[in-house]
TIMAR-645902 format. One record per residue (C-alpha): residue number from 0; y negated, x negated, z negated. Coordinates in steps of 0.02 Angstrom, whole numbers. Layout:
+-----+--------+--------+--------+
:   i :     yy :     xx :     zz :
+-----+--------+--------+--------+
: NUM :      Y :      X :      Z :
...
+-----+--------+--------+--------+
This chain:
+-----+--------+--------+--------+
:   i :     yy :     xx :     zz :
+-----+--------+--------+--------+
:   0 :   1646 :    592 :   1538 :
:   1 :   1825 :    538 :   1525 :
:   2 :   1850 :    355 :   1495 :
:   3 :   1971 :    262 :   1615 :
:   4 :   2055 :    130 :   1504 :
:   5 :   2172 :     50 :   1638 :
:   6 :   2243 :     60 :   1808 :
:   7 :   2379 :    164 :   1739 :
:   8 :   2255 :    301 :   1706 :
:   9 :   2188 :    281 :   1887 :
:  10 :   2366 :    305 :   1964 :
:  11 :   2400 :    450 :   1848 :
:  12 :   2243 :    538 :   1911 :
:  13 :   2297 :    499 :   2089 :
:  14 :   2459 :    573 :   2059 :
:  15 :   2386 :    732 :   1977 :
:  16 :   2262 :    755 :   2133 :
:  17 :   2405 :    740 :   2255 :
:  18 :   2501 :    874 :   2154 :
:  19 :   2345 :    988 :   2155 :
:  20 :   2319 :    963 :   2343 :
:  21 :   2498 :   1007 :   2375 :
:  22 :   2495 :   1163 :   2279 :
:  23 :   2338 :   1224 :   2367 :
:  24 :   2408 :   1174 :   2536 :
:  25 :   2576 :   1263 :   2504 :
:  26 :   2479 :   1425 :   2448 :
:  27 :   2372 :   1423 :   2605 :
:  28 :   2526 :   1401 :   2715 :
:  29 :   2641 :   1534 :   2629 :
:  30 :   2505 :   1655 :   2596 :
:  31 :   2374 :   1640 :   2725 :
:  32 :   2485 :   1594 :   2877 :
:  33 :   2627 :   1694 :   2811 :
:  34 :   2759 :   1564 :   2838 :
:  35 :   2932 :   1642 :   2792 :
:  36 :   3055 :   1523 :   2706 :
:  37 :   3234 :   1580 :   2671 :
:  38 :   3367 :   1470 :   2589 :
:  39 :   3497 :   1589 :   2667 :
:  40 :   3457 :   1513 :   2839 :
:  41 :   3494 :   1333 :   2777 :
:  42 :   3678 :   1296 :   2803 :
:  43 :   3771 :   1165 :   2696 :
:  44 :   3793 :   1052 :   2845 :
:  45 :   3600 :   1064 :   2886 :
:  46 :   3562 :   1032 :   2698 :
:  47 :   3675 :    873 :   2692 :
:  48 :   3607 :    812 :   2849 :
:  49 :   3422 :    828 :   2787 :
:  50 :   3449 :    770 :   2611 :
:  51 :   3598 :    648 :   2613 :
:  52 :   3616 :    583 :   2794 :
:  53 :   3442 :    569 :   2859 :
:  54 :   3328 :    616 :   2716 :
:  55 :   3391 :    481 :   2604 :
:  56 :   3350 :    342 :   2717 :
:  57 :   3175 :    401 :   2736 :
:  58 :   3158 :    424 :   2555 :
:  59 :   3207 :    235 :   2525 :
:  60 :   3095 :    180 :   2668 :
:  61 :   2952 :    277 :   2599 :
:  62 :   2986 :    200 :   2424 :
:  63 :   2999 :     26 :   2488 :
:  64 :   2832 :     51 :   2585 :
:  65 :   2744 :    114 :   2429 :
:  66 :   2813 :    -21 :   2316 :
:  67 :   2762 :   -156 :   2453 :
:  68 :   2589 :    -93 :   2444 :
:  69 :   2571 :    -58 :   2255 :
:  70 :   2686 :   -169 :   2154 :
:  71 :   2565 :   -317 :   2157 :
:  72 :   2419 :   -243 :   2087 :
:  73 :   2524 :   -148 :   1951 :
:  74 :   2620 :   -305 :   1906 :
:  75 :   2467 :   -413 :   1897 :
:  76 :   2378 :   -278 :   1788 :
:  77 :   2533 :   -277 :   1668 :
:  78 :   2568 :   -471 :   1654 :
:  79 :   2389 :   -543 :   1670 :
:  80 :   2263 :   -405 :   1625 :
:  81 :   2138 :   -295 :   1703 :
:  82 :   2024 :   -432 :   1750 :
:  83 :   2147 :   -522 :   1861 :
:  84 :   2193 :   -352 :   1931 :
:  85 :   2009 :   -323 :   1976 :
:  86 :   1997 :   -492 :   2057 :
:  87 :   2149 :   -459 :   2160 :
:  88 :   2087 :   -293 :   2222 :
:  89 :   1920 :   -365 :   2277 :
:  90 :   2002 :   -507 :   2377 :
:  91 :   2134 :   -401 :   2454 :
:  92 :   2032 :   -240 :   2475 :
:  93 :   1961 :   -286 :   2663 :
:  94 :   2121 :   -366 :   2722 :
:  95 :   2220 :   -219 :   2656 :
:  96 :   2105 :   -105 :   2750 :
:  97 :   2123 :   -204 :   2910 :
:  98 :   2303 :   -190 :   2893 :
:  99 :   2305 :      0 :   2864 :
: 100 :   2206 :     18 :   3027 :
: 101 :   2327 :    -94 :   3121 :
: 102 :   2472 :      7 :   3052 :
: 103 :   2395 :    171 :   3124 :
: 104 :   2398 :    101 :   3299 :
: 105 :   2578 :     75 :   3290 :
: 106 :   2626 :    249 :   3222 :
: 107 :   2629 :    340 :   3394 :
: 108 :   2767 :    215 :   3452 :
: 109 :   2887 :    295 :   3325 :
: 110 :   2891 :    461 :   3418 :
: 111 :   2884 :    386 :   3592 :
: 112 :   3040 :    278 :   3570 :
: 113 :   3133 :    411 :   3470 :
: 114 :   3103 :    546 :   3605 :
: 115 :   3144 :    424 :   3757 :
: 116 :   3268 :    297 :   3693 :
: 117 :   3424 :    379 :   3751 :
: 118 :   3364 :    438 :   3928 :
: 119 :   3231 :    313 :   3975 :
: 120 :   3296 :    160 :   3889 :
: 121 :   3229 :     31 :   4021 :
: 122 :   3055 :    117 :   4026 :
: 123 :   3046 :    104 :   3839 :
: 124 :   3091 :    -83 :   3838 :
: 125 :   2948 :   -111 :   3960 :
: 126 :   2829 :    -13 :   3859 :
: 127 :   2881 :    -91 :   3699 :
: 128 :   2854 :   -268 :   3758 :
: 129 :   2693 :   -224 :   3841 :
: 130 :   2636 :   -142 :   3671 :
: 131 :   2699 :   -286 :   3570 :
: 132 :   2594 :   -413 :   3674 :
: 133 :   2444 :   -309 :   3655 :
: 134 :   2463 :   -288 :   3469 :
: 135 :   2501 :   -480 :   3453 :
: 136 :   2331 :   -519 :   3529 :
: 137 :   2242 :   -390 :   3430 :
: 138 :   2323 :   -451 :   3268 :
: 139 :   2273 :   -628 :   3311 :
: 140 :   2097 :   -576 :   3337 :
: 141 :   2080 :   -474 :   3184 :
: 142 :   2156 :   -614 :   3074 :
: 143 :   2039 :   -744 :   3150 :
: 144 :   1897 :   -619 :   3127 :
: 145 :   1936 :   -601 :   2945 :
: 146 :   1967 :   -790 :   2920 :
: 147 :   1792 :   -824 :   2987 :
: 148 :   1687 :   -672 :   2934 :
: 149 :   1785 :   -625 :   2773 :
: 150 :   1664 :   -717 :   2657 :
: 151 :   1512 :   -651 :   2744 :
: 152 :   1582 :   -467 :   2733 :
: 153 :   1615 :   -488 :   2543 :
: 154 :   1437 :   -562 :   2512 :
: 155 :   1367 :   -405 :   2592 :
: 156 :   1478 :   -288 :   2490 :
: 157 :   1475 :   -377 :   2327 :
: 158 :   1345 :   -507 :   2321 :
: 159 :   1378 :   -693 :   2323 :
: 160 :   1379 :   -704 :   2138 :
: 161 :   1522 :   -578 :   2121 :
: 162 :   1639 :   -658 :   2238 :
: 163 :   1801 :   -734 :   2167 :
: 164 :   1815 :   -923 :   2198 :
: 165 :   1996 :   -950 :   2251 :
: 166 :   2055 :  -1084 :   2370 :
: 167 :   2122 :  -1018 :   2533 :
: 168 :   2065 :   -845 :   2489 :
: 169 :   2020 :   -803 :   2670 :
: 170 :   2149 :   -894 :   2773 :
: 171 :   2306 :   -841 :   2686 :
: 172 :   2259 :   -654 :   2691 :
: 173 :   2216 :   -680 :   2872 :
: 174 :   2382 :   -745 :   2913 :
: 175 :   2465 :   -604 :   2820 :
: 176 :   2357 :   -478 :   2911 :
: 177 :   2432 :   -538 :   3078 :
: 178 :   2602 :   -539 :   3015 :
: 179 :   2589 :   -366 :   2934 :
: 180 :   2525 :   -286 :   3086 :
: 181 :   2664 :   -352 :   3196 :
: 182 :   2786 :   -295 :   3056 :
: 183 :   2733 :   -123 :   3081 :
: 184 :   2754 :   -132 :   3273 :
: 185 :   2939 :   -173 :   3240 :
: 186 :   2956 :    -50 :   3105 :
: 187 :   2892 :     93 :   3223 :
: 188 :   3016 :     41 :   3355 :
: 189 :   3161 :     72 :   3232 :
: 190 :   3090 :    218 :   3125 :
: 191 :   3182 :    363 :   3206 :
: 192 :   3335 :    258 :   3239 :
: 193 :   3488 :    180 :   3143 :
: 194 :   3387 :     26 :   3139 :
: 195 :   3280 :     98 :   2988 :
: 196 :   3400 :     52 :   2857 :
: 197 :   3386 :   -136 :   2907 :
: 198 :   3198 :   -120 :   2903 :
: 199 :   3202 :    -45 :   2734 :
: 200 :   3310 :   -193 :   2670 :
: 201 :   3189 :   -313 :   2746 :
: 202 :   3045 :   -225 :   2649 :
: 203 :   3139 :   -238 :   2479 :
: 204 :   3157 :   -432 :   2520 :
: 205 :   2963 :   -439 :   2536 :
: 206 :   2942 :   -336 :   2379 :
: 207 :   3058 :   -468 :   2289 :
: 208 :   2960 :   -610 :   2356 :
: 209 :   2803 :   -531 :   2292 :
: 210 :   2867 :   -508 :   2117 :
: 211 :   2943 :   -682 :   2105 :
: 212 :   2783 :   -770 :   2162 :
: 213 :   2676 :   -653 :   2040 :
: 214 :   2789 :   -695 :   1895 :
: 215 :   2817 :   -877 :   1930 :
: 216 :   2674 :   -953 :   2030 :
: 217 :   2535 :   -863 :   1960 :
: 218 :   2469 :  -1017 :   1868 :
: 219 :   2460 :  -1109 :   2039 :
: 220 :   2401 :   -971 :   2154 :
: 221 :   2312 :   -863 :   2035 :
: 222 :   2269 :   -684 :   2113 :
: 223 :   2327 :   -753 :   2278 :
: 224 :   2506 :   -760 :   2214 :
: 225 :   2574 :   -596 :   2286 :
: 226 :   2487 :   -626 :   2458 :
: 227 :   2566 :   -806 :   2458 :
: 228 :   2728 :   -721 :   2420 :
: 229 :   2722 :   -601 :   2566 :
: 230 :   2676 :   -733 :   2676 :
: 231 :   2828 :   -831 :   2630 :
: 232 :   2937 :   -671 :   2642 :
: 233 :   2873 :   -650 :   2828 :
: 234 :   2931 :   -823 :   2875 :
: 235 :   3102 :   -765 :   2839 :
: 236 :   3095 :   -576 :   2884 :
: 237 :   2993 :   -580 :   3050 :
: 238 :   3136 :   -645 :   3148 :
: 239 :   3256 :   -503 :   3086 :
: 240 :   3119 :   -368 :   3119 :
: 241 :   3101 :   -423 :   3298 :
: 242 :   3299 :   -452 :   3314 :
: 243 :   3326 :   -269 :   3250 :
: 244 :   3203 :   -196 :   3372 :
: 245 :   3284 :   -280 :   3522 :
: 246 :   3454 :   -215 :   3455 :
: 247 :   3391 :    -38 :   3453 :
: 248 :   3309 :    -62 :   3632 :
: 249 :   3476 :   -136 :   3706 :
+-----+--------+--------+--------+
């Protein structure tokens, strides 16, 4: 059996697995479904739009999202060792799962607003504000639920003797859960609009806060440092997420 020596090995395996899946899926579509692809049918104007005008902003947004979700564990592993990275993964696993589920609820908003923003702007504003209120209530209860029940869930999952003992390890992730779910609401409202560029910049600001807190405050917050950093970033960026959404809707 192959020995996994570090997180870098795990990420390498994930990259290889994605490549293998991509090859199989591509083979299926091109050979079984007989999708025809011809470079001759792609004009220079279309190619510039896909790659340079539209494609580049989605590339940077995708990169900022990946870094936002992965930079913390990679940096902790590099600076403070595998044990600290393992502790971080334990205390962040459940909040991160809750956040991912919350993000999925906002994804349909991207297509709805993009399709109707030009012709049904007033209707989209009403639907957006209604959706925002519902997600705000949901994010509050999810955060409250983790703050109250997080320790109990970890005890069932790991056993009481294996749970890290860090101060505020439930309340801080709980607050970040609420902020992150609402962040995705505003990102979804901007995803297929010109507002995406601003959203991407805000995500890079959050990455910067995470890195700064990991490097300079780890001795105080330990493995909670990137989560505390993300929380402080939200105190600055959330206003601009909301403002950017209103700008698109208006």
